[in-house]
Residue frames as a rotation matrix with the C-alpha (Angstrom) as fourth column:
UNK 1
-0.118 0.793 -0.598 27.26
0.065 -0.595 -0.801 -3.61
-0.991 -0.134 0.019 11.24
UNK 2
0.042 0.273 0.961 25.54
0.919 0.367 -0.145 -3.65
-0.392 0.889 -0.236 7.93
UNK 3
-0.882 -0.471 -0.019 26.16
0.434 -0.826 0.359 -0.67
-0.185 0.309 0.933 5.67
UNK 4
-0.435 0.803 0.406 22.43
0.372 -0.250 0.894 -0.23
0.820 0.540 -0.190 5.01
UNK 5
0.171 0.488 -0.856 21.70
0.978 0.018 0.206 0.37
0.116 -0.873 -0.474 8.72
UNK 6
-0.616 -0.474 -0.629 23.46
0.552 -0.830 0.085 3.77
-0.562 -0.295 0.772 8.47
UNK 7
-0.950 0.249 0.187 20.90
0.013 -0.567 0.824 4.81
0.312 0.785 0.535 5.84
UNK 8
-0.351 0.853 -0.386 17.80
0.891 0.431 0.141 4.06
0.287 -0.295 -0.912 8.00
UNK 9
-0.084 0.310 -0.947 17.63
0.685 -0.673 -0.281 7.33
-0.724 -0.672 -0.156 9.71
UNK 10
-0.732 -0.107 -0.673 18.19
-0.260 -0.868 0.422 9.65
-0.629 0.484 0.608 6.74
UNK 11
-0.875 0.485 -0.019 15.83
0.185 0.371 0.910 7.52
0.448 0.792 -0.414 4.58
UNK 12
-0.243 0.799 -0.549 13.23
0.970 0.209 -0.126 7.90
0.014 -0.564 -0.826 7.35
UNK 13
-0.275 0.033 -0.961 13.69
0.351 -0.927 -0.132 11.61
-0.895 -0.373 0.244 7.41
UNK 14
-0.960 -0.077 -0.269 13.40
-0.233 -0.309 0.922 11.79
-0.154 0.948 0.279 3.65
UNK 15
-0.588 0.803 -0.097 10.07
0.624 0.527 0.577 9.85
0.514 0.278 -0.811 3.76
UNK 16
-0.082 0.577 -0.813 8.77
0.906 -0.296 -0.302 11.99
-0.415 -0.761 -0.498 6.52
UNK 17
-0.557 -0.164 -0.814 9.73
-0.025 -0.976 0.214 15.19
-0.830 0.140 0.540 4.73
UNK 18
-0.974 0.219 -0.055 8.03
-0.044 0.056 0.997 14.00
0.222 0.974 -0.045 1.52
UNK 19
-0.297 0.906 -0.302 4.90
0.876 0.384 0.293 13.21
0.381 -0.177 -0.907 3.39
UNK 20
-0.188 0.132 -0.973 5.10
0.686 -0.691 -0.227 16.51
-0.702 -0.711 0.039 5.19
UNK 21
-0.817 -0.134 -0.561 5.13
-0.281 -0.756 0.590 18.22
-0.504 0.640 0.580 1.85
UNK 22
-0.906 0.406 -0.121 2.73
0.012 0.310 0.951 16.11
0.424 0.860 -0.286 -0.15
UNK 23
-0.381 0.817 -0.432 -0.11
0.923 0.366 -0.121 15.65
0.059 -0.445 -0.894 2.44
UNK 24
-0.209 0.305 -0.929 -0.58
0.306 -0.882 -0.359 19.45
-0.929 -0.360 0.091 3.03
UNK 25
-0.850 -0.081 -0.520 -0.41
-0.436 -0.446 0.782 20.09
-0.295 0.891 0.344 -0.74
UNK 26
-0.783 0.597 -0.177 -3.04
0.294 0.604 0.741 17.47
0.549 0.528 -0.648 -1.43
UNK 27
-0.227 0.781 -0.582 -5.32
0.921 -0.022 -0.389 18.66
-0.316 -0.624 -0.715 1.41
UNK 28
-0.421 0.132 -0.898 -5.11
-0.128 -0.988 -0.086 22.33
-0.898 0.079 0.433 0.07
UNK 29
-0.954 0.028 -0.298 -5.75
-0.296 0.067 0.953 20.98
0.047 0.997 -0.056 -3.42
UNK 30
-0.636 0.726 -0.261 -8.80
0.615 0.681 0.396 19.08
0.465 0.092 -0.880 -2.30
UNK 31
-0.096 0.668 -0.738 -10.26
0.989 -0.018 -0.146 21.34
-0.111 -0.744 -0.659 0.38
UNK 32
-0.156 -0.089 -0.984 -9.33
0.333 -0.942 0.033 24.93
-0.930 -0.322 0.177 -0.41
UNK 33
-0.915 -0.391 -0.100 -8.99
0.051 -0.358 0.932 25.28
-0.400 0.848 0.348 -4.10
UNK 34
-0.385 0.850 0.359 -12.71
0.889 0.236 0.393 24.57
0.249 0.471 -0.846 -4.94
UNK 35
0.461 0.681 -0.570 -13.48
0.838 -0.545 0.027 27.80
-0.292 -0.490 -0.821 -3.03
UNK 36
-0.371 -0.614 -0.697 -10.91
0.143 -0.779 0.610 30.08
-0.918 0.126 0.377 -4.77
UNK 37
0.517 0.526 -0.676 -12.09
-0.477 -0.478 -0.737 32.04
-0.711 0.703 0.004 -7.83
UNK 38
0.730 -0.231 0.643 -11.18
0.547 0.761 -0.347 30.15
-0.409 0.606 0.682 -11.18
UNK 39
0.716 -0.462 0.523 -9.07
0.290 -0.485 -0.825 33.10
0.635 0.743 -0.213 -12.47
UNK 40
0.892 -0.404 0.202 -6.97
-0.394 -0.476 0.786 33.51
-0.221 -0.781 -0.584 -9.28
UNK 41
0.236 -0.902 -0.361 -3.11
-0.796 0.034 -0.604 33.07
0.557 0.430 -0.710 -9.72
UNK 42
-0.245 -0.350 0.904 -3.04
-0.843 0.538 -0.021 30.50
-0.479 -0.767 -0.427 -6.85
UNK 43
0.650 0.623 0.436 -4.97
-0.324 0.746 -0.582 28.03
-0.687 0.237 0.687 -9.07
UNK 44
0.635 -0.480 -0.605 -1.97
-0.650 0.091 -0.755 27.87
0.417 0.872 -0.255 -11.51
UNK 45
-0.417 -0.812 0.409 -0.05
-0.906 0.338 -0.253 25.84
0.067 -0.476 -0.877 -8.84
UNK 46
-0.419 0.351 0.838 -2.64
-0.323 0.805 -0.498 23.11
-0.849 -0.479 -0.224 -8.90
UNK 47
-0.982 0.138 -0.126 -3.79
-0.071 0.349 0.934 20.80
0.173 0.927 -0.333 -11.74
UNK 48
-0.224 0.973 -0.055 -7.43
-0.546 -0.079 0.834 20.00
0.807 0.217 0.549 -12.34
UNK 49
-0.028 0.358 0.933 -9.54
-0.987 0.136 -0.081 18.69
-0.156 -0.924 0.349 -9.37
UNK 50
0.887 0.419 -0.195 -10.01
-0.438 0.896 -0.069 15.19
0.146 0.146 0.978 -10.96
UNK 51
0.159 -0.903 -0.399 -6.25
-0.109 0.385 -0.916 14.58
0.981 0.189 -0.038 -10.66
UNK 52
-0.285 -0.287 0.915 -6.43
-0.867 -0.329 -0.373 15.26
0.408 -0.900 -0.155 -6.94
UNK 53
0.339 0.475 0.812 -8.25
-0.770 0.636 -0.051 11.98
-0.540 -0.608 0.581 -6.50
UNK 54
0.944 0.025 -0.329 -6.98
-0.255 0.686 -0.681 10.12
0.209 0.727 0.654 -9.45
UNK 55
0.118 -0.990 -0.073 -3.26
-0.547 -0.004 -0.837 10.37
0.829 0.138 -0.542 -8.54
UNK 56
-0.409 -0.269 0.872 -3.50
-0.898 0.286 -0.333 8.99
-0.159 -0.920 -0.359 -4.92
UNK 57
0.618 0.670 0.413 -5.95
-0.553 0.743 -0.378 6.26
-0.560 0.005 0.829 -6.15
UNK 58
0.810 -0.362 -0.461 -3.51
-0.267 0.473 -0.840 5.14
0.522 0.803 0.287 -8.93
UNK 59
-0.190 -0.932 0.310 -0.64
-0.743 -0.070 -0.666 5.22
0.642 -0.357 -0.679 -6.45
UNK 60
-0.109 0.206 0.972 -2.46
-0.881 0.432 -0.191 3.14
-0.459 -0.878 0.135 -4.02
UNK 61
0.854 0.510 0.106 -3.61
-0.380 0.750 -0.541 0.61
-0.355 0.422 0.834 -6.65
UNK 62
0.564 -0.708 -0.425 -0.18
-0.421 0.196 -0.886 0.33
0.710 0.678 -0.188 -8.11
UNK 63
-0.379 -0.586 0.716 1.24
-0.900 0.053 -0.433 -0.21
0.216 -0.808 -0.548 -4.60
UNK 64
0.205 0.552 0.808 -1.25
-0.675 0.678 -0.292 -2.96
-0.709 -0.486 0.511 -3.90
UNK 65
0.941 0.118 -0.317 -0.67
-0.325 0.572 -0.753 -4.54
0.092 0.812 0.577 -7.30
UNK 66
0.135 -0.977 -0.166 3.15
-0.618 0.048 -0.785 -4.59
0.775 0.208 -0.597 -6.72
UNK 67
-0.471 -0.211 0.857 2.84
-0.863 0.309 -0.399 -6.01
-0.181 -0.927 -0.328 -3.20
UNK 68
0.534 0.748 0.395 0.21
-0.604 0.664 -0.440 -8.53
-0.591 -0.004 0.807 -4.41
UNK 69
0.837 -0.210 -0.505 2.30
-0.381 0.439 -0.814 -9.71
0.392 0.874 0.287 -7.34
UNK 70
-0.189 -0.971 0.149 5.36
-0.751 0.045 -0.659 -10.00
0.633 -0.236 -0.738 -5.24
UNK 71
-0.177 0.296 0.939 3.52
-0.829 0.469 -0.304 -12.04
-0.530 -0.832 0.162 -2.63
UNK 72
0.863 0.505 0.026 2.17
-0.381 0.683 -0.623 -14.34
-0.332 0.528 0.782 -5.43
UNK 73
0.513 -0.715 -0.474 5.72
-0.482 0.217 -0.849 -14.64
0.710 0.664 -0.234 -6.93
UNK 74
-0.447 -0.686 0.575 7.26
-0.866 0.172 -0.469 -15.55
0.223 -0.707 -0.671 -3.52
UNK 75
0.203 0.624 0.755 4.52
-0.704 0.629 -0.331 -18.13
-0.681 -0.464 0.566 -2.87
UNK 76
0.948 0.162 -0.273 4.92
-0.316 0.556 -0.769 -19.75
0.027 0.815 0.578 -6.28
UNK 77
0.193 -0.941 -0.277 8.70
-0.591 0.114 -0.799 -19.83
0.783 0.318 -0.534 -6.05
UNK 78
-0.453 -0.254 0.855 8.57
-0.870 0.334 -0.362 -21.41
-0.193 -0.908 -0.372 -2.51
UNK 79
0.534 0.761 0.368 6.03
-0.565 0.645 -0.515 -23.90
-0.629 0.067 0.774 -3.80
UNK 80
0.804 -0.305 -0.511 8.29
-0.392 0.373 -0.841 -24.85
0.447 0.876 0.180 -6.70
UNK 81
-0.167 -0.945 0.281 11.26
-0.809 -0.032 -0.587 -25.02
0.563 -0.326 -0.759 -4.45
UNK 82
-0.151 0.225 0.963 9.43
-0.816 0.521 -0.250 -27.33
-0.558 -0.823 0.105 -2.07
UNK 83
0.866 0.500 0.012 8.30
-0.384 0.680 -0.625 -29.58
-0.321 0.536 0.781 -4.99
UNK 84
0.535 -0.734 -0.418 11.85
-0.413 0.204 -0.887 -29.86
0.737 0.648 -0.194 -6.44
UNK 85
-0.351 -0.660 0.664 13.23
-0.910 0.072 -0.409 -30.59
0.222 -0.748 -0.626 -2.92
UNK 86
0.219 0.579 0.786 10.73
-0.678 0.669 -0.304 -33.45
-0.702 -0.466 0.539 -2.41
UNK 87
0.947 0.116 -0.300 11.69
-0.310 0.578 -0.755 -34.99
0.085 0.808 0.583 -5.79
UNK 88
0.110 -0.990 -0.092 15.30
-0.685 -0.009 -0.729 -34.90
0.720 0.143 -0.678 -4.93
UNK 89
-0.327 -0.143 0.934 14.67
-0.923 0.262 -0.282 -36.75
-0.205 -0.954 -0.218 -1.70
UNK 90
0.657 0.730 0.189 12.86
-0.637 0.672 -0.378 -39.55
-0.402 0.128 0.907 -3.48
């Protein structure tokens, strides 16, 4: 049994807990805070509204960029490996 297999369940629980905290916070930030008075103490817990859309957007774009660059890197490395293998066979 691989040692990483024992970390699957705790890692899954950590990811689930982080989403369980982040998603309600983001929903409250986007949907409820605009209707609360600007001088209310609850507003101190939340940054400006523009960041409520900017942070998830930048997170998504960085994830897509990392996955895309990784896929391109894997493709190029496999392509180079295939070219080098065919040269050795000649």
